[in-house]
N, C-alpha and C positions, 0 to 999 in steps of 0.2 A: 333284476329288477330293470334295467336299465333298456333292455330288449320290449320287455310289456310297455316301459312308459314312451319310447319311441314307437311301437306299436299303436297307442294309443293316439298319438298323433297324426300319424299315416292314416288310422280310420275316419279322427275327426275332419283333418284335408278335404278327404276324397267325400265324406260326407257333406262339406261343405260346396264341394264342387257339384255335389249331384243337384243339391239346393239352390245354387246360383243357377243353374242350367237349366232346371224347372220354373225357376222364375224369371228367366229371360225368354225360356218358350211360351207362358202363359203372359208376358207384358207383349210378344209380339201375334199374339191372337185376339189382342181388346181392341183391336180395329172391327166395329160393324160391318157385317158384310153389305155392300151397295146396292141393290136392285137395279138389274139392268133397265134400260128404257125400252116401255112398251111401245108399240104401234100405237101411235095416238094420230088421230082426225080431227083434233080440236086443239086451238090456240091453244099456247101457255097461258094462264092467268093473270090477269093483270093487278098491277101492283097497286095496293090504296095509296092514295096521296100522301101520307104523313110516312111511307116506306119509301116515297120516288127519291131518287139521289140526285142533288146537283151535281154542277162543274165543282170537283176541290175534294176531299178526304172524307173517303167514307169511313166510318165507325163499325166497328168488328160485331155482326150481329149475333145472336146463337148460333152454335153450330146444330144444323137439323140435316137429315137426310134428304138427298136431292137425287133425282138420277141422271146419271151421268150420258155424253153423247157417247154411243157406239161407233166403233168402226167404220158401223155402215147401218144407219137406223133409218127408218121414216117420220118425219116431223109435221106436224099439221101448222101450217103456216096460212094467216088472214090473208087476204087480198080483195082489193075492188075490182069488179068486174063492169063492161062496158054500160050498162045501167046502171051503175052507180050505189049496188048493193054490195054488202060483204060476202064472200065465200070462202071455203076451207078448201086448198090446194096441197097436195103430199109432194113431200120433196126429199129425195134420198141425201143423207148426211155422213160423208167420209171422216176421218178424222184417225190420229197420230197421238199415240199415248204418253204424256211426260211419267217418268218411272223415278220410283225412289224404292230402293232395296226391294225391285221388281213389283212393285205394287204401284198402282195408277194412281198419282196425284192429280192429272187433269188432263183434259182431252183438248188438241188443237186441230180444229174441222178444217178441211181443204175441199176444193172442186176440182182441179184438175189435179193430171200427172206432173205437171210442172211446179205447181204450189206445194203437191207432195213432198218435193224433196227440200224444198225451203222450210215447210213444217216439221220434217224429219230432225234436221238441224237445229231449229229453233226447240223442239221437244229437249235435244241430247243437251244445247246449252244450258237448259232452264232446270234438268235433273242433275247437272254438275251443280249448278247456283244452289240449288235446291239442298243437296248432300251437304255443300259449304255453310251454309244459315244455318243447318241439322245439329251441324257437328262441331261449329265452333264451340268453346266455353263461355265467352261474351259477345252479346248483342252490337251490332253495329255501331251503336250510340246507347247510353244508359237511357234515354227515355224512347226506346224504339218499342213498340209491341210485338205482339206476338206475331199477328198478320195484318195485311194494311193494305186494301184493295181500293185503289182511288181512280176516278175518271179524271185524267189532267185535263184533257177537252172533248170537244163532241166526238171525235173518229179515233181517242187512244186511252185506254185502262194500262195502267200500273200495278202489277204484283208484286209487293215485299214481304219479305219474311224475316222476324226479325230486325229490323231494317236494312238486310240484304236484297239487291235488287234480282227477282227472279225472272220476270215474263212480262212482257208490253203483250196488251191483245190490241188488234185494231179492227177498226170498222169492217175489212176484208173478212178478218174472222168472225166477227158478228154475221156478217151476212153467209157466210158460209155455215155457220152454225144453225141460221135459219131465225133468228129474231128481227124483229121488225127494229127495236131502237136498240141503243147502247145501253139504255138505264135498263132495260129486260136483263140485257145482255150481262151487266154489272151485278145484278142482282143474284142471276144462277151462277156465274162465275166465284163471288164473293161467297155464296153457301158453298159452292163443290170446295173452294180451296180452306175455308175456315174450317170446314168438319173433317178433311184431314189431315191437316196439319196439329189440330185440337189435339183428333186421337193419336198423331204420330209421336206428338209430344207428351202426352202422357203415357205412353205405351216407353220412351226412349227416358224418361223419368224412373221409371219400374224396373227398366233394364241398369241403369245408373245406380239407384240406388243399392240394386241386386248385389251388382258389380264391386261397388264402392264396401258394403258390408262384408265379402268376399273376403276383397284383397286385406281389409283391415284385419278381422280377426285373421287371415292367413299370415301377415306382416308381424301381427301379436305373436303367433304361437312360434314363427321365424326366431322372433328377436327372444322366446322367452328361450328356445333349445340353445342360439347361439352364446346366450348369458348363460347359461348352465355349463356349457360346452367350457368357456372362459374360466370358469371360474373352478372348472376341473383341471382346466392346465394351468392356472396360476398356483392352486395348491400344490400339482406335482412339482412346479419351479422353485415353491416355497420350500418344499421337502428335498428336493435335491442340493439346493442352496446349503440349508441345515444340517443336510448330512457331509456334505465335503468342505465346509465354513473353515474347520479345525484343519484340514489337510492343506489347504491355500498356502502358495508358499510366498513369503514376504519378498517385498521390492528392498533393494540393499544396494548399497555404494560403498567401497570402500572397507566392504567388510562390514559395516555398521547399518542396521535395519532403518529404512526410510517409511515405509507403510508395511505396518505388520500383516502376518494373514487373517487373524481375527479383524483388524480395522477392515481389509478388504471385502471379509465375508460380511462386515455391517453395511460396506458400501452396498455390496449386490443387493442383501436385503432390501436396503432406504429405497435402491430403484426399482427393485421389484415392487415395493409398495406404491411408488408413485405411478409406473406402468399399470397397475393393477385398477388403481383407481380413476385415471384418464380412459384406460380401456371400456370400464363400466359406465363411465359417463359418453362415452363414444357409442356404445351399444345402446343405451339408453333413450340417448337424443336421436338418433337414426331411426329406432324402430317408434317413437312417437312422431316423429317427421314422415313416416311413412303410413301410419295410420290415420292422423289429422291430416293429413294432405289428401286424402282421398275425398273430404268434404269441403263444399265452397264456403260453409260459415265459419269454419276452425282453417281453412287454407290462408286466408289473408292473414291470421291472425301469428299462424305458425312461419309465414312467409315474414312479416315481419320480425318475428323474433328472431330466425333466423339468420335473416339478413344483418340483424345488430350484431347478433351470437359471431356470425363469420366476420363481420366487419373488425369486431375488437379485437379474434384471434388473428386476424390477417394483421391489424397492426401489433399485437402481440409479437408474431412470428417476424415481423418487419424488423420490432426492434432488436430483436433476438438476432436474426442475422446478422444486422447494422454492426451491433455490441461482439459477434463472435471474435473479429480482431481484439477487442479489448478484452474479452474472456480468457482468450490463448495467452496475451500477454499477464494477465492479471494470475492465471495456472502458473504461468514460467516466474514469475514474480515469489509466488508462495514454492515453486520447488527450490528457486535459489535460496531463499529464507530458509527453508528447511535444511538445505544441502550446507549450507553456510554455519548454521547451529553445528550441525554433524562436524562438520571439518573443525572448529572453534572447540569440541570437546575434546576431539581423537588429541589436538595441539597442545590443550591444559592437560589432557591425560599425560602424553609423553613427558611433558615439562614435571610434572610430580614424579614418573617412574624414574627422572634419570635420561630417559632415552634421547631426550631433545635440550639441549645447553644454551640457554642466551641469557647474557648478563642483565640486560633492562629488565626481562621477565624471569624474577626469582620463585621459587617455589612457594613462598609465604604470597606473593603477588596474584598467583593463579585463583585464589579465595575472591580479589577484587575483577579480575577479567572476566571470570566465571558467572558472575554475576552484571555487571555492566555492559558486559557484550552483547548478550542475547537482548538485554533493553535495550539498546544502540539501535541492533538490526531490527527489531520489530517497529521500534518507533523510525527508523527512516523508507523500511517496506512496505508497512501498513498502509500511508498516507496515498504511495504508488500504486498500490493493488487497488483502492478505492477509486482512484482518479482513473486508471484503467478500463474497470468496468461500468461506471458511470459517464465517463469521456469528460471527466472536469471534477474542479476541488469544491464548488459551490453546492452541494448536494444536500439533500434535507437527511441522508443518513448520516454524510459527514460531521452536518450542523450535530443531531442526535450525539455522535460519539465523541467530541469535541466538548461539549457538555459535561456528559458523563464523566469526561478524561478531569476537566476542571473540579468537579466535585469531588472525584476520589481523591484528587492530588490536595485540594484543601482541606478535605477530612485526614488525612494521613500527613499532613506537614510535620508532626512530632516526628513519625516512624522514618520519613524521608531523612528528616535533621539526622537522626540517628545514625542511617545507612551511610549518608553522607561522610559525617565525622568516621564511623568504622572502616570506611573507605580510605579514609586518608590515614587512619593510626595505621590499619593492617597494610599499607602500601610503601609505610616508611618503615615497618618491620621490626619496632622497639618491643613490642610483645609478642615471645612465644611461648608453644607448650611445655611445661615442667618447670617453668620459670616461677619464683616467688613475686608477688606483685601487691604492692601497699595503696589503697585509695583510701586517704582520710583515715579513718578506723577501721576501716577493712582491709584484714591481710589475708592472702591464702594463697594455692598453690595453683595457676592456672593449668585447668583441664581441657577447658571447649574456646574457641575463640570462632565469631562470625563476623559478618557487618553490624549486627544489631547491638549485641551484645559479649559480654566477657564475663565467663564462668569462673570461681574460686572455689576452692576447697580450704578451708582454713585447718590450721593442726586439729584441732577440737571434733572435727567430721562438720558433715553438712555442706553446702554448697551456698555462694554468694554471687547473684547474678546482677551484673554493675553495666546501665547503658553505656552504651560508645560516646554517646555525647556527652554524659558525666566526666570522661576521661579527657574531652577534650577542651572541659572549660575549669578543671581540677588536677591539680597537680599530683602524679603519681610518681612511686618508685619502683624498680623492678630488681632483683638480687639474685645474682646466678647462686647464690650458696642456699642451699637446703637447711632450715632448721633441724637439731637434732632433739634426739629423745634420749634420757641416761634412767636405764632399769638397774636396779641393784637385787643382790638374792646372794645366798650363801649354799656351798657347794662340799659334800664330802669328801676330807683326801684319802683318795687311793695312790693316786701317781704324784708325778713330779708335777710343778704349778705349768713348764713349759709342757708336757705331754697332755696336760689337762685342757689348758688353753688350745691347742693343737687340735684336739679332740671335738672341743664344742667349737669350733671354727669350721669342721667337717658338716656339722650337722643344720648350719644355715644356708638356706639359699644365696646366691651373689646378688641377687636383684632386691635382696634386702639390707645390704650396702652394711654391716654387721661389724663392729670393733670391740672385741674383749682386750679387758684388763683384770690385774689383781688389786683391791683397792684396799685389803687386809686380808690380814691370817691369823691362825690361830694351831695349836698343835692338832684340832681334830676338823677342822676347815677351812675353806677359803670363803672369802669374799669378792666376789668377781661384781666389776662394773659394764654394762652393756650399750653401748653406743650405737643407734642408728638413724637414719635419716625416713625411716619410716613414719608417716604421721595418720594414715587414715584407718581407722577403726577396724579395717579387714586385715592390715598389716602388722597391727598391733594382735591381732586375735592371730595369725600366722605366727609370730614369735613366742607366744605362750601355749601354741601347738605344738612346737619342735621341741621346747624343752619338758614339755608333760609327757609327748611319746617317748623323749631317750631316757626319762626316770624313771617310765613305765615298764621298759623294755633293761632297765638295770644298768644302762651305759653310763647314767651319771646318778649323783644322790641328792637331791637339793636337801637344804638343812634349814632354809631360812625364808620368810615370805617374800615373794617379788615384789618388789615396789618401784616407785617411776619416780623420777624427778625434772619437772618439764623446765625446759631453758627457751 
């Protein structure tokens, strides 16, 4: 499929080349052949009074065919004889051609071999000037006409094409050409020059349009092929990153991961997306510039557009290059921030595990340091990072961030107050896990402590969440002693009392902290009292499960319903 597509592009491009060559050749043949000057024995026809030219600029007449002066020709010239009557004399005229792309633009006549060398130099200089005048994109001045043949004075004719000076015809040229007056020579030369330049300009327009059309289509096809190839390359790169992002090695420091492999893969994918968009934009803009730059009516617009675009791009890159030191500093600060957070976490982990011992930072205080430490580091490094990127602090981004931070702080004042109170209470170390705490009418075992609240589990079960700010303004009491629960049940007498109690103690796990004693007995059974600190529903269920399992296995024989007395 790809081979067929590229073959189509190749055939289409070759067809355009052939079409352009044909149009070029047709444009080169549009000039009408100029008939050679015949040997005439009659004088040139007189001009009408309205067509005679006075000194000053001459208007461009309509281009018409006019016989040119051959290198050697015979021209009839009117002369006055001795009797005072007109007679026609034959005069041989020689001339050298002024060439433009191997075509004769005009002929300069001469009368002697000495004048021939001067005419050759003038013809060469005029040919170069004409080639420049017709090849440049813009005329000499905006109001310049295509052809301007003016008689500057009685003995000088000036020829300009598109405002560029091409040639000066003198009275000697007029005499060598066999014309009686400069007005006749002006009429003859203007017709020849206007006819040639007009036809040549038409031919150049056809050639230029054919070339512009061909180049526009060629650049369009080239841009399309490049765009497709770029899409294929980026798709391949995307698949490559997607297949290997799970195998990328993370960036680590002190055995701690700074940037994970998945994060690196996501970063590479994001950079690939940015590069894809920029590449697409560059290919599209370059293709459009190459196409529209071929035509004069769009060249100015494209020039203005790309000038502004390049100016804006240059300013962006200039700002980027100027901000590179700040960006490097910003990345360095972010790296130091992340490294500081990792070091703080490692240190707190060492304090909690007992590997690091410091009297000031006890285990209960790691909760406070673990929360406020990262907050302080972020508040310290964030303004420095913003200032290093933008070069100063009073930037719009910073104003927005400060405003957002103020709004968040005002909306979270109760939470922040509770966090501050919790930090103070936890730092003092008065409340610990496993203790019994009573706040007002609420009493229970402390099962969870954070900077915002304390969670209590009462003896009846459930949970009570008490905000830390309440503990700051309300009296609370903590107790190291855990309230006990008592259970009574009857047990059939099979063994002595001591053996029976020892056997019962073996049934219960040590974490239930069970104390057994005999409350009363008779000839058939013992009345056993069971004390325990277990107060959670699951712990009570564990007690019942132990006694039930022992009874089912005939290790004991329960005779009375289990009763609970709460204290």
